[in-house]
C-alpha positions in Angstrom: 0.0 0.0 0.0 1.4 3.4 -1.0 2.7 5.6 1.8 0.4 8.5 0.9 -2.6 6.1 1.2 -1.4 4.9 4.6 -0.9 8.5 5.8 -4.3 9.5 4.6 -6.0 6.6 6.4 -4.1 7.2 9.7 -4.9 10.9 9.6 -8.6 10.1 9.0 -8.6 7.7 11.9 -6.8 10.0 14.3 -9.2 12.9 13.4 -12.2 10.7 14.1 -10.7 9.5 17.4 -9.9 13.0 18.5 -13.5 14.1 17.7 -15.1 11.0 19.2 -16.7 10.2 15.8 -16.5 7.5 13.2 -17.5 7.1 9.5 -21.2 6.8 9.1 -23.6 5.7 6.3 -26.6 7.9 5.5 -29.0 5.6 7.3 -29.3 2.2 9.0 -30.0 -0.8 6.9 -32.8 -3.3 7.7 -32.0 -6.8 6.3 -35.0 -9.1 6.0 -34.4 -12.6 7.4 -35.2 -14.0 4.0 -31.9 -12.6 2.7 -30.3 -15.3 4.8 -32.9 -18.0 4.9 -34.9 -18.0 1.7 -34.2 -20.9 -0.7 -35.4 -18.8 -3.7 -33.0 -16.0 -2.7 -30.2 -18.4 -2.5 -31.0 -19.9 -5.9 -30.9 -16.4 -7.4 -27.5 -15.8 -5.8 -26.2 -19.1 -7.0 -27.0 -18.3 -10.6 -26.1 -14.6 -10.7 -23.2 -14.5 -8.2 -21.6 -17.9 -8.2 -22.2 -19.4 -11.7 -22.5 -16.6 -14.2 -20.2 -14.1 -12.4 -16.4 -15.0 -12.0 -15.1 -15.4 -8.5 -11.6 -15.6 -7.0 -10.2 -19.1 -7.2 -6.8 -18.3 -5.5 -3.9 -16.0 -5.6 -1.5 -16.4 -8.5 1.2 -17.8 -6.3 -0.9 -21.0 -5.8 -0.7 -21.8 -9.5 2.7 -20.2 -10.4 4.5 -23.3 -11.7 3.7 -26.0 -14.2 1.4 -28.6 -12.6 0.2 -26.4 -9.8 -3.5 -26.7 -9.3 -6.3 -25.5 -7.0 -9.8 -27.1 -6.9 -13.0 -25.6 -5.5 -16.8 -25.9 -5.8 -18.5 -22.8 -7.0 -22.3 -22.7 -7.0 -22.4 -26.5 -6.9 -20.0 -26.8 -9.8 -16.6 -28.6 -9.1 -13.8 -26.6 -10.8 -10.0 -26.9 -11.1 -7.5 -24.3 -12.1 -4.1 -25.5 -13.3 -0.9 -24.2 -14.8 -0.1 -26.1 -18.0 3.2 -27.3 -19.5 3.2 -24.3 -21.8 2.8 -21.9 -18.8 -0.8 -21.1 -19.7 -3.4 -20.9 -16.9 -6.5 -23.0 -17.6 -9.6 -24.0 -15.8 -11.9 -27.0 -16.2 -14.9 -28.6 -14.6 -13.3 -30.9 -12.1 -15.5 -33.7 -13.4 -14.2 -36.9 -14.9 -15.8 -37.7 -18.3 -16.3 -41.3 -17.2 -18.5 -41.4 -14.2 -18.4 -37.7 -13.1 -16.3 -38.1 -10.1 -14.0 -35.2 -9.1 -10.6 -35.7 -10.8 -8.6 -33.9 -8.1 -9.2 -32.7 -4.5 -7.8 -29.7 -2.7 -4.6 -28.3 -4.2 -1.3 -29.6 -5.4 2.0 -28.7 -7.1 4.1 -29.9 -10.0 1.6 -32.5 -11.1 2.5 -34.2 -14.4 -1.2 -35.0 -15.0 -4.6 -35.0 -13.4 -5.7 -38.5 -12.4 -9.2 -39.4 -11.3 -9.0 -41.7 -8.2 -12.1 -43.7 -9.1 -11.0 -45.6 -12.2 -7.7 -43.8 -12.9 -8.8 -41.9 -16.0 -5.9 -39.5 -16.5 -5.8 -36.1 -18.1 -3.0 -33.9 -19.4 -2.6 -30.5 -18.0 -4.3 -29.0 -21.1 -7.4 -31.1 -20.2 -7.1 -33.7 -22.9 -7.6 -37.3 -22.1 -4.3 -39.1 -21.6 -5.1 -42.7 -20.4 -8.0 -45.1 -19.5 -6.1 -47.9 -17.7 -7.4 -51.4 -18.0 -10.3 -50.2 -20.1 -9.7 -52.8 -22.9 -12.5 -52.7 -25.4 -14.9 -51.3 -22.7 -15.2 -48.0 -24.5 -15.0 -49.1 -28.1 -16.7 -46.6 -30.3 -15.9 -43.5 -28.2 -13.5 -40.9 -29.4 -10.8 -40.0 -26.8 -10.5 -36.6 -28.4 -14.0 -35.8 -27.3 -13.5 -36.9 -23.7 -11.2 -34.2 -22.3 -12.1 -32.1 -19.3 -14.6 -29.4 -20.1 -12.9 -26.0 -20.1 -14.3 -22.9 -18.3 -13.2 -19.3 -18.5 -10.3 -18.1 -16.3 -8.4 -14.9 -16.0 -5.7 -13.3 -13.9 -4.9 -9.8 -12.7 -3.2 -8.1 -9.8 -2.2 -11.5 -8.3 -5.8 -12.8 -8.3 -7.1 -15.7 -10.4 -10.7 -15.6 -11.3 -12.8 -18.4 -12.7 -16.4 -18.6 -14.1 -18.4 -21.8 -13.5 -21.0 -21.2 -16.3 -21.0 -19.5 -19.7 -18.3 -19.0 -22.4 -17.7 -15.3 -22.0 -14.1 -14.5 -21.3 -13.1 -13.3 -17.8 -12.2 -9.6 -17.5 -10.0 -10.0 -14.4 -8.8 -6.5 -14.4 -12.3 -5.2 -14.6 -13.3 -7.4 -11.6 -10.5 -6.0 -9.5 -11.4 -2.5 -10.5 -10.1 0.4 -8.4 -8.6 -2.0 -5.8 -5.9 -2.7 -8.4 -3.5 0.0 -7.2 -3.5 -1.3 -3.6 -3.1 -4.9 -4.6 -0.2 -4.1 -7.0 1.5 -2.1 -4.2 1.2 -5.1 -1.9 2.7 -7.3 -4.6 -0.1 -9.8 -4.1 1.1 -11.8 -7.1 4.3 -12.6 -5.4 2.8 -14.2 -2.3 3.0 -18.0 -2.0 0.7 -20.4 -0.2 1.8 -21.8 3.2 -1.1 -23.8 4.4 -4.9 -24.2 3.9 -7.7 -24.6 6.4 -11.1 -25.9 5.4 -14.2 -25.9 7.5 -18.0 -26.1 7.1 -20.7 -24.1 8.9 -24.5 -24.5 9.1 -25.3 -21.0 8.1 -25.8 -18.6 5.2 -22.5 -17.5 3.5 -23.3 -13.8 4.0 -23.5 -14.1 7.8 -19.9 -15.4 7.7 -18.7 -12.5 5.5 -20.6 -10.1 7.7 -18.3 -10.8 10.6 -15.3 -9.5 8.6 -16.9 -6.2 7.7 -17.3 -4.4 11.0 -15.1 -4.0 14.0 -18.0 -3.0 16.3 -17.9 -6.5 17.8 -14.2 -6.6 18.5 -14.4 -5.1 22.1 -17.0 -7.6 23.1 -16.7 -10.9 21.2 -12.9 -10.8 21.0 -12.2 -9.3 24.4 -9.9 -12.1 25.5 -8.1 -12.5 22.1 -7.5 -9.8 19.6 -9.8 -7.4 21.4 -7.0 -6.6 23.8 -5.0 -5.1 21.0 -7.5 -3.8 18.4 -9.9 -0.8 18.4 -13.6 -1.3 17.8 -14.0 2.3 16.7 -13.4 4.5 14.7 -14.2 2.4 11.7 -13.6 3.6 8.1 -13.8 2.0 4.7 -13.6 2.7 1.0 -15.8 1.2 -1.7 -14.6 0.1 -5.1 -17.8 -0.7 -7.0 -18.9 -4.0 -5.5 -15.5 -4.4 -3.8 -14.3 -2.6 -0.7 -11.3 -2.0 1.6 -11.8 -2.1 5.4 -9.2 -1.8 8.1 -9.2 -2.7 11.8 -6.5 -0.8 13.7 -4.4 -1.7 16.7 -4.8 0.5 19.7 -1.1 1.4 19.3 -1.9 3.4 16.2 -3.2 6.2 18.5 0.4 6.7 19.6 1.1 8.1 16.1 -0.8 11.3 17.1 2.3 12.4 18.9 4.8 11.1 16.3 6.1 13.0 13.2 4.2 12.1 10.1 7.2 10.7 8.4 7.2 7.9 11.0 3.6 6.9 10.4 3.1 3.3 9.2 -0.3 1.7 8.9 0.6 -1.8 7.9 2.5 -2.6 11.1 -0.5 -1.4 13.2 -3.6 -2.6 11.3 -5.3 -5.4 9.6 -6.3 -4.3 6.1 -9.0 -6.3 4.4 -10.3 -6.3 0.8 -13.6 -7.8 -0.1 -13.5 -9.0 -3.8 -17.1 -9.5 -4.6 -19.0 -11.5 -4.0 -17.3 -13.9 -1.6 -13.6 -13.5 -1.1 -11.8 -11.7 1.7 -8.1 -10.8 1.4 -6.9 -10.0 5.0 -3.4 -8.5 5.3 -1.7 -8.5 8.7 1.9 -7.4 8.9 3.6 -10.3 7.2 0.9 -12.4 5.5 -2.4 -12.5 3.6 -5.2 -14.8 4.8 -7.5 -15.4 1.9 -11.0 -16.5 2.9 -13.3 -18.0 0.4 -17.0 -18.5 1.4 -18.5 -21.2 -0.8 -22.2 -21.8 -0.1 -23.8 -25.1 -0.9 -27.3 -24.3 0.3 -29.1 -21.3 1.8 -28.0 -22.4 5.3 -24.7 -24.2 4.7 -21.3 -22.8 3.7 -17.8 -24.3 3.2 -14.9 -22.0 4.0 -11.4 -22.3 2.6 -8.8 -20.1 4.2 -5.3 -20.1 2.7 -2.4 -18.4 4.4 -0.1 -16.8 1.9 3.4 -15.5 2.8 5.7 -13.0 1.0 8.2 -15.8 0.4 8.5 -19.5 1.0 8.4 -20.5 4.6 11.7 -21.8 6.0 12.4 -24.0 9.0 13.1 -20.9 11.0 9.8 -19.1 10.0 7.5 -22.1 10.1 6.7 -22.0 13.8 5.7 -18.3 13.5 3.3 -19.0 10.6 1.9 -22.1 12.3 1.0 -19.9 15.3 -0.5 -17.3 12.9 -2.7 -20.0 11.3 -3.8 -21.2 14.8 -4.8 -17.6 15.7 -7.0 -17.3 12.6 -8.6 -20.6 13.6 -9.0 -19.6 17.2 -10.7 -16.3 16.3 -12.7 -17.5 13.4 -13.8 -21.0 14.4 -13.8 -20.2 18.1 -15.5 -16.8 18.1 -16.8 -15.3 14.8 -18.3 -18.2 13.0 -20.2 -19.7 15.9 -22.0 -16.4 16.2 -23.1 -16.7 12.6 -24.5 -20.1 13.3 -26.5 -18.8 16.2 -27.9 -15.9 14.1 -28.9 -18.4 11.4 -30.8 -20.4 14.0 -32.6 -17.3 15.2 -33.5 -16.2 11.7 -34.7 -19.6 10.6 -37.1 -19.8 13.5 -39.6 -17.7 11.5 -40.1 -15.4 14.4 -37.4 -12.9 13.6 -38.3 -10.7 10.7 -35.1 -8.7 10.2 -31.7 -7.6 11.5 -30.5 -4.0 11.7 -27.1 -2.8 10.5 -25.9 0.4 12.2 -24.8 3.5 10.4 -21.3 3.0 11.8 -21.2 -0.5 10.2 -20.5 1.2 6.9 -18.6 -1.6 5.1 -21.3 -4.0 5.9 -24.0 -1.8 4.5 -21.9 -1.3 1.3 -21.6 -5.1 1.0 -25.3 -5.8 1.1 -26.2 -2.9 -1.1 -23.6 -4.0 -3.7 -25.0 -7.5 -3.7 -28.5 -6.1 -4.4 -27.1 -4.4 -7.4 -25.3 -7.5 -8.7 -28.5 -9.5 -8.3 -30.2 -6.9 -10.5 
């Protein structure tokens, strides 16, 4: 992040703190329970946001070398992104052409081919069928050239890889990043490499999980024994970039900068800076890493989460303990504090006796998120 941007954000926060104010939206926002519970609303989101709209599959560092691949399920469609022998980035439906099993799971590196575990049908990195072991004459009359993995559109910009589950239109990755591009380029997102990946599943709507990242109002209360000891709940400020946004939660130590010369101001050592890349991906930067959260709904009230910890360079034996503790902290705060609240909210809203929730004017990033989703849904 550029120094002038850091200084601007610090000055804004210090001014708010001195005045006892915070950034405010024009009005509160009432969110009907159906936004989180309605099956028809989820079906509309699945088609518009998760199938026809490209989403972030990973950072470029996860598929930087030949044979690197990342799989994910988007709107119910299994997908895989892979770097080919020719250096080209490709994406396919992660569906074997034999019996429709997933060809690969999770992520991997330097694979020579993609091999389905069910009957060992094997595909080249360009998606073409390579082998059908022990098939004999079982598939006589079929044309191997017609049985490659089905390609889907993929694009790459500012260190982010986007993939579209449905449709043939090319992916305008730069357009999807939009005005967040300058920040992401300044961070050098494309140079970050994956360290470890944490997967979990939660019985709640995907937006409830995203909501927890977009306001710091809860920090003083929910996180009082963990990160709440070090981070401010308010002031809160954000910037919107079309459907995307930037939101930062600052450490209490940032207030010390009010007495320091401006040339000593540094935001990144004293704040967690998060980017929402619509509709469902959070890039959370803290000091020396990015935690990339992907919220992948399967139904209106069930969501899979993949969190990948990316580091500026490959982890060594010396740095591994530090990043292992970092991953554990994310798990402790997310799985131990944030995400269980989302499950409890889902239970309340699904009772049929709670008609809506209210988002406060000071929860500005959260309001932006939901208003932007409404626009994307048309």
